[in-house]
N, C-alpha and C positions, 0 to 999 in steps of 0.2 A: 390680579394674578398675571404675572408676566409670562408670555409664551416664548419658550426658547426657540430661537431661529436656528434651524439646521443648515449650516453652510456646506454645500458639497465641496469635495476635495478639488482643488485646482492644481493640476500638475504643472509646476513651474519649470521643471527640468526634464527635457526629453533629449535623448541622444540618437542621432542618425548614424547608423553603422552600415557602410557599403564599401565596395571595392571598384577598382578599374577593370577594364577588360584585359585578358591575358594573364590572370592569376592562375597559379597551379592549384591542384587539388589540395595540397598541403596548406597553402595559404588560405584557401577557401574554408578548410576545416578549422584553422586558427580563428578566422572571422566568426564562424559559427560558435566556437567555444566562448569567444568574448560576448557574443550575443546572448548565450545561455547564462552568463554571469551577470548581465545587466537587465533587470526586469523593466527598466524604463527606456529601453531602446525602441527605435523604429527601423524598419527595413526599407531598403531601396534597391532597385535592380542595379546592375553594373553600370558604371559611368563610362561613356564612350571616349571622351577626349581627355588627354592628360595635360594639354597645353592651357586650356582655359579653366584654371582652378577657381576663378571667381564665380563660375556657375554653381559651385557648391552652395554659396549663399542663397541662391534662388531655390535650389532643391530643399534646403533646410527651411526656408520660408514657406514653401508649398506644403511640407510635412509638419509644419508648426513645431520645429525643433530649434533649440538654442545652443546645442552642442553637437559636435560632429567627430566621428572617427572614420577616416578615409584611408583605405589600404591601396597604395599605388604600387603596381608591379612593373618593373622595368626589365625587359629582355627575359622574362620568366625566371630570372635568377635572383634579383634583388627585390626586397620588399621594403617599402617605406610606409610608416604609419603617421598620418597627419592627425593631430588633435587640434580642434579649433572651437572657439566660442564665436558663434555667428550672431549678428552680421558684422559687428565692428570690433569684436574682441581679439585677443591674441591667438596666434596659431603656433604650433610647434611640430617639427618634422623629426621623426626618429627612424633610424635605419634598423630594421628588425633582423637579428641574427639568430641562428640555432633554433629554428622553429620546431617545437615538439607539441603535438596536440594531446588532449586529454585521453583520447582513445588509444593513441600510440603508446602512451605511458601507462595505460590501464589504470587511470585514476577515476574509478567509478565514484569513490568517496561516499560520504553520507551527508553531503551538503544539500539542504532543501532547495529545490528549484524556486527561485523568486525571493530567496532570503537576502537581506541587506548585507553588504560587506562592511567590515571595519577597515578603514584606510589607515595604514601605518606608514609614516614617513621617517627617513633618517634625519639625524640632527643637522646635516648639512643644508637641508631645505630651509632652515631658519636663519642662516648666516648671510647669504648673498641675495640681493634684490631679484636677480633673474631666476634663482631657484625658488624664491617665495612666490613669484608669478607662476612658475610651473606647478608648485604645490596647489595653488588656487585653481589652476586649470584642471589638474588631476582630480581635485575634489569635486568640481562641477561635472566633469565628464563621467567619472567612475562612481561617484557617490549617489546611491539611490535615495531619493527624497523620502522622508518619514511619512507614512500614511499613503504611499502610492498604491493605487488599486491593484496593481499586479504584483506588489511585493508582500512578503510575509512580515510579521512584526518581529522576527527573530534576526539575530546577528550570529551567523555560524561559520563564517569564513573571513579570512584576512587577506587584503591585498597590500603587499609591501612594496614601497617605492624607495630605492636607494641609489646612490651615485657610485658608479664603478669607474674609477679613474686612477 
């Protein structure tokens, strides 16, 4: 009689979410909203320096994360969001405009905390190699792994990624 071996879940995708010093309260609330949507996130305190971005790889290594979302504030007006696959993966920098938090829009919603998102991509992500790479990066950073201990087995919200140009 064979004994079934129970293999514990191994979380292969962890995303570190943190920001630089000098972020406004609105930017901080946006970061908290993104953390609430990602059950596989890890927290980190504010990062001091903006010049040595290679230190982010060390932070991710210490927290055992292989994805990173870093919010960089410049002059308390501009917000940039870095998405990266650490330690040797690609990184992308986005300029964040028109920040509206979920509390500000009164989006209480009925989405279950910890539920997995369905990722939806526009058809342009299949045409160009650079966009295919971005699609893969978005999938790793925002896609919650199936069977993650902090996630629920439901899919009840959609994250849509499209090209506006």
